[in-house]
N, C-alpha and C positions, 0 to 999 in steps of 0.2 A: 433520589433526585438526581444525583450525579450520574447514575447509570442510565436514567431516562434521557438526559441531555446528551450524554456521550453516545448512546446508541442511535439517537436521532441524527446526530452529526455524522456518525459513521455511515448511516444509511444514505445520506446525500453528501458525502464528503467532497466530491469534486466541485459541485456548485458552491459549497461553503468555502472551500479553500480559494477558489478563483474569485469569489466575491470579496474575500478578505484581502487578496492581492490587489484588486482594483481599489479598495478602500485604502490600502497601504500606500499606493502611489499618490493618492490625494493627501494622506497624512505626511508623506515625504515632501510634497510641495509646501505644506504648512510649516514643517520643521525648517525647510530651506528659507522660507520667508523670514522666520525668526532669526535664522543664522545670518541672513543678509543685513538685518538691522544690527545684530551684534557686531558684524564685520565693519559696518559704518562707524560704530562707536569706537571700535578698536583702531580703525584707520585714523580717526581724529586724535586719539590718545597717542598713537605711534608718531603722528606728525609733531605733536608737542614734545614728546620724549626725545625724538631724534634731533630736534633743533638744539638741544643742550642748553636751553635758556631758562632762566628763572623769571625773566621780565621781558615784555615786548613793548618797545617804545615806537609809537606810530604818529602819524599826522594828527593834529589836534581835532577833536570832535569826530573822529572816525573809529571804527572797530577793526581796522586792518591788522595784519596784511592778508588774513585768510577769509575774512567775512566781506570786506569791501576794499575799494581802492585806497591806497595810502601813498603819499609821496613826501619824502624828506630830502633835505640837502645832505650830502654825504659828509660834510664837515661837522654836522651835529654830534657825531660820535665822539669827537675830541672833547667837547664840553661834558658829555655824559661820563666819559672815563674819569674825569676829575671829581665826580661826586662821591661823597662818603658812602662806603658800603659796596662800591662797584669793583669787582675783581677783574672782569673782562667785559668788553663791549665791542660789537662788530656790526658793520653794515651788511644788509642782505637784501636781495631782490627775489620776488616770486612772480612768475607769470606762466599761464598754461597755453600751450600751442601745439601744433602738429610738427613733430620732429621727423625729418625725412631721412630715410636710409635707402638710397637708391630710388626705386619706384614705390617703396612702401612708406606710408606715414604712420607714426605712432603718436597718439595723444599723450602728452606728458607735461608735468610741471617742471619748468626750468628754474633752477635755483642758482643765483649768483652769490658766491660766498668768498670769504677770505680764509686761506688755509690756516689751520691751527686755532681758529676762532669759533665761537658759537655759530651754528648754522652749517658747519662742515659735516660731511657724512661721518657718522659715528664709527663705522667699521666697514671693512671690505671682506668679501668672500673670495675674491680673486683679483689679480692685478695689483696696481699700486695707486697711491694717492696722486693728486695733481701736483706737479712740481714746476711747471712752466706758468708764466703769467697769461698765456693766451693759447687758445685752440686745443685744449685738452678737456676731457669730460669723464665723469664717473656716473654710471647709469645703474638704475635698479634692474634686477634680472627680469622683472615682468615686462620691461620694454622689448625683450627679445634681442637686444643688442649683445654683441660679443666683443671680446678684447680685440682691438685693432680695427674695428668698424669705423668707417668715416661717415659721420652723421652731419646733417645740415640744419643749422639753426639760423633762421632769417637768411642773411647773405654770406655767412661764414661756415666753413667746414671745421668739424672738431673730430679728434681721434679719441675713441673710447679706451682709456688706460686702466680703468678699474670698474669692478662690479660690486654692488651692494644688494641688500635684501630688506624688504619691509620698509623701504623709504618711499612713502606715498603721501599724496595730498589728502585733504579731508574728503574729497570725492572719490578717492581710491585710485587716482591716476598715478602711475609710477613717476619718480623724480629723476631728473638729469641734472647733475651738478657741474657748473662751469665756473671759471674765474669771474670775479665780480665785475671787472671792467668789460669783459665780453658780454656779460648779461645786461649791464647798463646800456651798452650800445644796441644790443638786440631788442631790448624792451622799449627804450625811450627815443632812440634816434629815428629820424624819418628815412624813407627810402630815397634812392638817388634822384629820381625825378622830382620829388618834393623838395629836396635840398636845392636842386638847380633852380626850381621855380622861386623858392624863397630868396635865393641870392639875387635873382633878377628883380624881385620886389624891393629888396633892400637897396640895390643899386639905383632903382628908379625913385627912391625916397630921398628928397633933398636933405632931410634931417641927418641921414647917415652917410651921404655922399657929397660932402661939402668941398668945394674947390680949394678953400683955404686951410683945410684940415686933412693933410695927407695921412693915410694909415687908419683913419676912423672906420671906414667901411670894412677893411680887412679885420680889424679888431672885433667888430660886431659879428662878422661871419664866423670868425674863429670861436667866439663865445657860444654861438648857436650850434656848432658842430661838435662841441665837447659837452657831454652830459654829466652832471653831478647829482643826479637824483637816485634815491634808493627807496625801497618800500617800508623798511623797518630797521631798527637797531635792536639787536638781540643782546641782552645783558645777563651776565652771570654774577650773582650776588656773592660777596665775600662771606666766609664763614663767620657766624656770630651776628650777622645783620639780617634784618627782616626784609623780605621782598616788598611787603606792603609799605614799609617806611621809605624805602628807596623810590618806590612808585609815587608816593605822595610828594617827595622832593622833586621828582621830574615834573609832575603836574604843576607844582607851585612855582618853580623857578624857570623851567624851560618852555612853558606854555605848549606842552605836547601831551598826548594821551599815552598812558602807560598801563599795562595790564599784567597782573601776576599770572602764574600758570593756572591757578584755580579760576580766575576770571576769564582767561582765554578758553579754558575748557568749557566753561559755562556758555560762552559765545558760540563755540562750535556745536555743542550738543543741543542747546536750547533753541538757537536761532538758525543754524545752518541745517541741522539734521531733523529738526522738529517736524517740518512738513512731510519729509520722507517717512518719518516714524509714524505719523498719523495715517499716511497712505498705506503703509505696511500693516498697521493695526486694523484698518478697514478690511484689507484682504484676509487677515487672519480671522476676523469675525465672520466674513462671508464663507470662508472655507469651513469654519466650524459648523455653521448652519447647514451648509451643503452636506458635510459629513454626517450630521445628525439625521438629515432627511434621507440620505442613502441607507444608513443603518436601519432607520424606522421602516422604510419601504421594504427592505430585504427581509427583516424579521417578521413584519406583518404578512408579507407574501408567503414566507415559509410557514407561518402559523395557519393561514387560510388553507394551505395545501394539506394540512393534517387535521382538519376539523373533526373528521370521523374518529381518528385516533384519540384526540382529546376527549371526545364524547365517551369513548370506551373507558378511558381512564376515570372519568367522572362516574360512569355507570358501575365500575367495580370498587368505588369508594375512595378514589384519590382526592386528596384535599386541594382546595384552590391554591393554597400555599405551595404545594408540590408542583402544580402546573405552572404557576407564576415563576417559581425558582428555576424550572427547566428552561423557560423562555429567556429569563434574565441571564442564565449561564451561557446560552447560545449567543446572546448579544455581546456579553463580555468576551467570550471566546473569539467572536468575530473581531472585536476591538483589539485583542492581543495579537492575533495574526496580522491585522492591518498595521498595528504600531511597529511590530518587528520588521515587516516588509518596508514600511515607510522609513524607519531609522536606517536600515541597510541602504535603501535607495538614496536617501539624502547624503549619507556618508560617501557613497560611490560617485554621485554626480556633483558634489560640492566643489571639488578642485577644477571642474570644467567651467564654472561660472567665470565671466570676465572680471567680476569684482570679488573681493575677499568674503568668503562665507565662514563664519565662526560658529561651530556647533558645540555648545557648552553642555556638559553632563547634567547640570541642574535644569536646563531648558528641556532636556529629554525626560527627566523625571516629572517635571510639571506637565509636559505634553502627554505623558502616559496617564497621569491622573485625570487630566481633562478628557482624554479619549475614553477612559473608563466611565467617567461621569456622563459623557455624551451618549455612550452606548446604553448605559442604564436608563437614562431618560427616554432614549429612542425606543426602548422596549416596552414602555408603558402602554402605547397604543395597541400593540400586539397582545399584551397581557390582558388588557381590557376586553379585546375581542374574544380571547380564549375563555375568559371567565364567564362570558355571556352565552357560551355554547350550551345548548340543551342536551342533557344525557340521552334523551330519546332519539337524537340524531343517529346514535350508534346502531339502532335497530330499525330505523326508518328506511324508506326506499331511496 
């Protein structure tokens, strides 16, 4: 049986190999789709791990700061620091925008943080940490920025003083870290024209521009030009205390929403990535069906091309099991070639993808098993056609 399958493959090895390579490219796309999903999950977990937080305190009745908008006053952090079980607490802001470097724009998540507190970049691969209160930045290497680059965030220019790696948002966008005050201004303050128009409206409002109350208008304007909002407070829980207990305390006494790492991971994976996961799952199903159709068509065509040879085998006494085994081995051989080509292709082009592609060995093993099953099932139609061949065909005209 092995000799029959091997000899038949050698007889038309060129067609067989090139067909396997074409199937391999399709399998490579399938493995890449699975890797994209794994990369999305890893990005979400990296986002939580890099924050250095055990607890996320956000605006009440929101699931921010990654899932939806959240806004807190920055003085809330002082009351949270005084709660039992809190080792560290720090304000942080997150917003995604186009960061400009000369004529080039890079989509990035800008993070406003306090040095030495939760939310700061965990490590650097080059340069130094931010030491000034304004106009310095640390960027992920995927932004393409280099040390010393001058980047523009809203109206202000920042100098890149440090580089980090795998600091990304849940969507895979690289992060740019800047001082908290600069991030607050960039995220929450209005542009110059809006500020001028707002001042004119305030001046025209008699409630704020009273003749007998000097300085009232200036005080109102000053209050609107200084922003005290943040997106979240990141909390690091003291040793020996439960994050769940601290979260319950925050919810009960501070009238805020608080999420532990497990709860935040659930929000990211189930609510943010769920739609993309279903879409990728549909693509995987479609690719599996297409792969099965291709293998079935190729094996069936190859079987029809040797009807006379199969009839001769039957005429000299070959069993149906022998003929079926030959066709099954050809289908499995096609699957092996396709999987090897697909695995190599996926490994080669994975780094080129704009988003992180994580190819896990266990996914490769599962993929190989699925490919073999698909090839075995796809060969059934060809086996059925071969077993119906009349031995008389071997001596017929």
